[in-house]
C-alpha positions as CSV (number, residue, x, y, z in Angstrom):
1,X,-3.8,-59.3,-92.7
2,X,-6.4,-57.4,-90.7
3,X,-8.8,-58.9,-88.2
4,X,-12.5,-59.6,-88.6
5,X,-13.2,-56.7,-86.2
6,X,-12.8,-54.4,-89.2
7,X,-15.9,-55.9,-90.8
8,X,-17.8,-54.8,-87.7
9,X,-16.4,-51.3,-88.1
10,X,-17.4,-51.2,-91.7
11,X,-20.9,-52.4,-90.9
12,X,-21.4,-49.4,-88.6
13,X,-19.4,-46.8,-90.5
14,X,-21.1,-47.3,-93.8
15,X,-24.3,-45.8,-92.2
16,X,-22.5,-42.6,-91.2
17,X,-23.3,-39.5,-93.3
18,X,-20.7,-37.1,-94.5
19,X,-20.6,-33.5,-93.2
20,X,-23.1,-34.4,-90.4
21,X,-22.2,-34.0,-86.8
22,X,-21.5,-37.4,-85.2
23,X,-23.8,-38.7,-82.6
24,X,-22.5,-40.3,-79.4
25,X,-22.9,-43.8,-81.0
26,X,-21.2,-42.8,-84.2
27,X,-18.3,-41.2,-82.2
28,X,-17.8,-44.5,-80.5
29,X,-17.7,-46.3,-83.9
30,X,-15.1,-43.8,-85.2
31,X,-12.9,-43.8,-82.1
32,X,-12.7,-47.6,-81.9
33,X,-12.0,-47.9,-85.7
34,X,-9.3,-45.3,-85.8
35,X,-7.4,-46.5,-82.7
36,X,-7.7,-50.1,-83.8
37,X,-6.4,-49.3,-87.2
38,X,-3.4,-47.5,-85.7
39,X,-2.5,-50.8,-83.9
40,X,-2.3,-52.7,-87.2
41,X,-0.5,-49.8,-88.8
42,X,2.1,-49.9,-86.1
43,X,2.6,-53.6,-86.6
44,X,3.0,-53.0,-90.4
45,X,5.7,-50.5,-89.6
46,X,7.5,-53.1,-87.6
47,X,7.7,-55.2,-90.8
48,X,8.9,-52.1,-92.7
49,X,11.6,-51.6,-90.0
50,X,12.7,-55.2,-90.4
51,X,13.1,-54.7,-94.1
52,X,15.0,-51.5,-93.6
53,X,17.5,-53.5,-91.5
54,X,17.8,-56.0,-94.3
55,X,18.4,-53.4,-96.9
56,X,20.4,-50.9,-94.7
57,X,23.6,-51.3,-96.5
58,X,21.9,-50.3,-99.8
59,X,20.9,-46.9,-98.3
60,X,24.4,-46.0,-97.3
61,X,26.5,-44.1,-99.8
62,X,29.8,-44.6,-97.9
63,X,31.1,-48.1,-97.1
64,X,32.6,-46.9,-93.8
65,X,29.2,-45.7,-92.5
66,X,27.3,-48.9,-93.2
67,X,27.3,-50.0,-89.5
68,X,25.7,-46.6,-88.5
69,X,22.9,-47.2,-91.0
70,X,22.3,-50.7,-89.6
71,X,22.3,-49.3,-86.1
72,X,19.8,-46.6,-87.0
73,X,17.3,-49.1,-88.3
74,X,17.8,-51.4,-85.4
75,X,17.1,-48.5,-83.0
76,X,14.0,-47.7,-85.1
77,X,12.6,-51.2,-84.6
78,X,13.4,-51.2,-80.9
79,X,11.5,-48.0,-80.3
80,X,8.5,-48.9,-82.6
81,X,8.1,-52.3,-80.9
82,X,6.9,-50.6,-77.8
83,X,4.6,-48.2,-79.6
84,X,2.3,-51.1,-80.6
85,X,1.3,-51.5,-76.9
86,X,0.7,-47.8,-76.5
87,X,-1.8,-47.9,-79.3
88,X,-3.5,-51.0,-77.9
89,X,-4.0,-49.1,-74.6
90,X,-5.6,-46.2,-76.5
91,X,-7.9,-48.6,-78.3
92,X,-9.0,-50.3,-75.1
93,X,-9.7,-46.8,-73.6
94,X,-12.3,-46.3,-76.3
95,X,-13.5,-49.9,-76.7
96,X,-14.5,-50.2,-73.0
97,X,-15.8,-46.6,-73.0
98,X,-13.5,-45.6,-70.2
99,X,-13.3,-42.0,-71.5
100,X,-9.9,-41.4,-69.8
101,X,-7.9,-38.4,-71.2
102,X,-5.0,-39.4,-73.4
103,X,-2.3,-38.2,-71.1
104,X,-3.5,-40.6,-68.4
105,X,-3.7,-43.7,-70.5
106,X,-1.0,-46.1,-69.5
107,X,-0.5,-49.7,-68.6
108,X,-1.4,-49.4,-64.9
109,X,-4.4,-47.1,-65.4
110,X,-5.9,-49.4,-68.0
111,X,-5.1,-52.8,-66.4
112,X,-6.6,-51.7,-63.1
113,X,-9.7,-50.1,-64.6
114,X,-12.9,-51.7,-63.4
115,X,-14.4,-51.8,-66.9
116,X,-11.3,-53.6,-68.3
117,X,-11.4,-56.1,-65.5
118,X,-15.0,-56.9,-66.2
119,X,-14.3,-57.3,-69.9
120,X,-11.8,-60.1,-69.1
121,X,-9.1,-58.5,-71.3
122,X,-6.4,-58.1,-68.5
123,X,-4.4,-61.3,-69.3
124,X,-4.5,-60.7,-73.0
125,X,-3.2,-57.1,-72.5
126,X,-0.4,-58.4,-70.3
127,X,0.6,-60.8,-73.0
128,X,0.9,-58.0,-75.5
129,X,2.8,-55.9,-73.0
130,X,5.2,-58.8,-72.5
131,X,5.8,-59.2,-76.2
132,X,6.3,-55.5,-76.6
133,X,8.7,-55.3,-73.6
134,X,11.1,-57.9,-75.1
135,X,13.7,-55.3,-75.8
136,X,13.0,-52.9,-72.9
137,X,16.6,-52.7,-71.8
138,X,18.0,-52.1,-75.3
139,X,15.3,-49.6,-76.0
140,X,15.9,-47.7,-72.8
141,X,19.6,-47.6,-73.7
142,X,18.7,-45.9,-77.0
143,X,16.2,-43.4,-75.5
144,X,18.2,-42.4,-72.5
145,X,21.8,-42.9,-73.6
146,X,21.4,-42.3,-77.4
147,X,23.2,-45.5,-78.2
148,X,22.4,-49.1,-79.1
149,X,25.2,-51.4,-77.9
150,X,26.1,-54.6,-79.7
151,X,29.6,-56.0,-79.8
152,X,29.3,-57.6,-83.2
153,X,28.0,-54.4,-84.7
154,X,30.7,-52.4,-83.0
155,X,33.3,-54.7,-84.6
156,X,31.8,-54.1,-88.0
157,X,31.8,-50.4,-87.5
158,X,35.4,-50.4,-86.3
159,X,36.6,-52.6,-89.1
160,X,34.9,-50.6,-91.8
161,X,36.3,-47.3,-90.5
162,X,39.7,-48.8,-90.2
163,X,39.5,-49.9,-93.8
164,X,38.6,-46.4,-94.8
165,X,41.5,-44.9,-92.8
166,X,43.9,-47.4,-94.1
167,X,42.7,-46.9,-97.7
168,X,41.6,-50.5,-98.0
169,X,44.7,-52.1,-96.6
170,X,43.0,-54.0,-93.8
171,X,45.3,-56.9,-94.0
172,X,47.9,-54.8,-92.2
173,X,45.8,-55.1,-89.1
174,X,45.1,-58.8,-89.5
175,X,41.6,-58.8,-91.0
176,X,40.2,-59.3,-94.5
177,X,37.5,-57.8,-96.7
178,X,35.7,-61.2,-96.6
179,X,35.6,-61.1,-92.8
180,X,34.1,-57.6,-92.9
181,X,31.5,-58.6,-95.4
182,X,30.6,-61.9,-93.6
183,X,30.4,-60.3,-90.2
184,X,28.2,-57.5,-91.6
185,X,25.8,-60.2,-93.0
186,X,25.8,-62.0,-89.7
187,X,24.8,-58.9,-87.8
188,X,21.9,-58.2,-90.2
189,X,20.8,-61.8,-90.2
190,X,20.9,-62.2,-86.4
191,X,18.7,-59.1,-85.8
192,X,16.3,-60.0,-88.6
193,X,15.7,-63.4,-87.2
194,X,15.2,-62.1,-83.6
195,X,12.9,-59.2,-84.7
196,X,10.8,-61.4,-87.0
197,X,10.1,-63.7,-84.1
198,X,9.2,-60.8,-81.9
199,X,6.9,-59.2,-84.4
200,X,5.1,-62.4,-84.8
201,X,4.6,-62.7,-81.0
202,X,3.2,-59.2,-81.0
203,X,0.9,-59.9,-83.9
204,X,-0.3,-63.1,-82.5
205,X,-1.0,-61.6,-79.0
206,X,-2.9,-58.7,-80.7
207,X,-5.1,-61.0,-82.7
208,X,-6.0,-63.0,-79.6
209,X,-7.1,-59.7,-77.9
210,X,-9.0,-58.7,-81.0
211,X,-11.1,-61.9,-80.9
212,X,-12.6,-60.7,-77.6
213,X,-12.5,-57.0,-78.6
214,X,-14.8,-57.8,-81.5
215,X,-17.4,-59.4,-79.2
216,X,-17.2,-56.4,-76.9
217,X,-17.5,-53.9,-79.7
218,X,-20.4,-55.7,-81.3
219,X,-22.2,-55.9,-78.0
220,X,-21.7,-52.3,-77.1
221,X,-22.5,-51.1,-80.7
222,X,-25.7,-53.1,-80.6
223,X,-26.7,-51.7,-77.2
224,X,-25.9,-48.1,-78.3
225,X,-27.8,-48.5,-81.6
226,X,-30.8,-50.0,-79.9
227,X,-30.8,-47.3,-77.2
228,X,-30.6,-44.4,-79.6
229,X,-32.7,-45.8,-82.4
């Protein structure tokens, strides 16, 4: 569900004319709308990543590779969970009319910016950052070491590969098919529950920020429209 701020964007964008060069005011409308939309798109992709974890075993053609598919989709969620905040910072850069180049937009440069401080958005940005940093250690492990580490998932991977090597005779090493199936389900369920809670924290923190962002956008849009009318 999108925020009411999109009604403000629609109010302004519907007056734009196609194939006509944008004015300064219109560029502000478009930049805010596009970067705000990307935030909610990134949150939607988190939900897609969650569903991919749930269905990961269905995508795998080979039983002994199931754990690798689960791991891939977990890593996808971990990386994408941070990307939400990157898009929030980009939006704030346009919303507060900071006009900072994209390569310089980061947590410190936005949080310490005078316009952001005057807007009163600092604490709300910090809350979003906190929610998006929930899996910082795990994500860094994926990005810098190319590996997500989880003992339960490693057990599933080892057991399934052992079953493949032993041609299904896993009882010879003291485990059963039922254990493999149950432990696979436990791994998926555990990550689903954790990630769903984290996504909701991110979504909630973003919506709180958007309440204030709408007021700021409406005020700036009104001032710009009045100035250039």
